[in-house]
C-alpha positions as a printed Julia matrix, in Angstrom:
121×3 Matrix{Float64}:
  -0.13   0.27   -0.07
   1.44   3.14   -0.78
   1.89   6.55    1.75
  -0.61   9.15    1.08
   0.56  12.55    0.97
  -2.57  15.22    1.5
  -2.07  18.14   -1.12
  -3.46  21.2    -0.37
  -2.78  24.54   -2.74
  -4.7   27.88   -1.72
  -5.26  28.35   -5.49
  -6.32  25.54   -5.64
  -3.67  24.1    -7.62
  -0.31  21.17   -6.49
  -0.04  18.8    -9.47
   3.0   19.45   -9.97
   4.15  17.99   -6.55
   1.89  15.28   -6.63
   3.49  14.35  -10.12
   6.4   13.8    -8.08
   5.23  12.61   -5.32
   3.6   10.09   -6.97
   7.34   9.81   -9.68
   8.64   8.46   -6.17
   6.52   6.25   -4.73
   4.34   7.83   -2.86
  -0.08   8.35   -2.74
  -0.99  12.21   -3.49
  -4.16  13.28   -3.01
  -5.43  16.27   -3.58
  -7.76  18.93   -3.05
  -9.69  20.26   -5.07
 -10.41  24.12   -5.25
  -9.14  27.46   -4.33
  -8.69  27.23   -0.33
  -7.4   23.69   -0.22
  -4.49  24.89    1.81
  -6.85  25.51    4.62
  -8.75  21.86    4.31
  -5.18  19.23    5.1
  -6.04  17.37    8.24
  -9.08  17.34    7.36
  -8.49  15.58    5.04
  -5.69  13.65    6.56
  -7.91  12.44    9.44
 -10.54  11.35    6.1
  -7.86   9.46    4.17
  -5.47   8.08    6.81
  -2.34  10.44    5.68
   0.61   9.8     6.43
   1.82  13.94    5.47
   0.71  16.79    4.93
   2.13  19.58    1.95
   0.34  22.8     2.33
   0.84  25.87   -0.2
  -0.26  28.99    0.89
   1.69  33.02    0.42
   2.9   32.21    4.21
   2.88  29.06    3.99
   1.82  28.85    7.58
  -2.16  28.63    7.21
  -3.13  25.41    7.09
  -0.75  23.35    8.14
  -1.2   25.93   11.75
  -5.52  25.23   11.22
  -4.32  20.75   10.85
  -1.85  21.48   14.58
  -4.89  23.39   15.31
  -7.77  20.76   14.8
  -5.6   17.3    15.29
  -2.58  18.18   17.01
  -0.11  17.55   13.78
   3.69  18.75   14.57
   4.19  21.25   11.91
   6.89  23.35   10.26
   6.03  26.59    8.0
   7.21  29.37    5.89
   9.53  26.54    3.88
  11.07  28.02    1.13
  13.15  24.97   -0.98
  12.87  20.69   -1.08
  16.02  21.21    1.49
  13.95  22.27    3.87
  11.06  19.57    3.78
  13.35  17.17    3.57
  14.04  18.44    7.21
  10.94  18.33    8.03
  10.73  14.98    7.14
  14.03  13.49    8.4
  12.53  15.23   11.97
   9.11  14.06   12.46
   6.97  17.28   11.21
   3.58  15.22   10.23
   2.41  18.71    8.49
   4.73  20.57    6.27
   3.92  24.43    5.21
   5.11  26.13    1.95
   5.23  28.94   -0.46
   4.16  28.72   -3.98
   6.78  25.86   -4.44
   4.93  23.38   -6.53
   7.59  21.5    -7.73
   7.86  17.59   -9.09
  10.68  17.88   -7.74
   9.97  19.47   -3.79
   7.23  16.45   -4.06
   9.7   14.1    -4.99
  12.69  14.94   -2.51
   9.94  15.12    0.37
   8.35  11.69   -0.57
  11.76  10.32   -0.76
  12.36  11.12    3.4
   9.58   9.97    4.14
   9.27   6.55    2.62
  13.25   5.97    4.19
  12.03   7.39    7.3
   8.89   5.2     7.77
  11.6    2.51    6.83
   9.74   1.7     3.32
  11.32   1.58   -0.44
   9.76   3.38   -3.63
């Protein structure tokens, strides 16, 4: 069973990061529509996802909401794939990024998560 990763993008995007997650062996769950970042925690709970990625201008709104509502360990305000890798290695379950919808981000974060969980892609 593939590891589920939820993606919520303030502007309803997230297709590139979704492609990267899939390429690394994860199962992306892309929340459709504008304001999707605010639903990351809800969709993670409904889907039993291991990780959530939230995109908005500051990189924080969706992550902070997931923490407040579900108690997730979060890191936000990130601007690079390396920051996401470090957050995953530290056990964070919701990652908040500025607008960084890239295949590289999806691939590298998924790769780090699979390694942390002891699975291979």
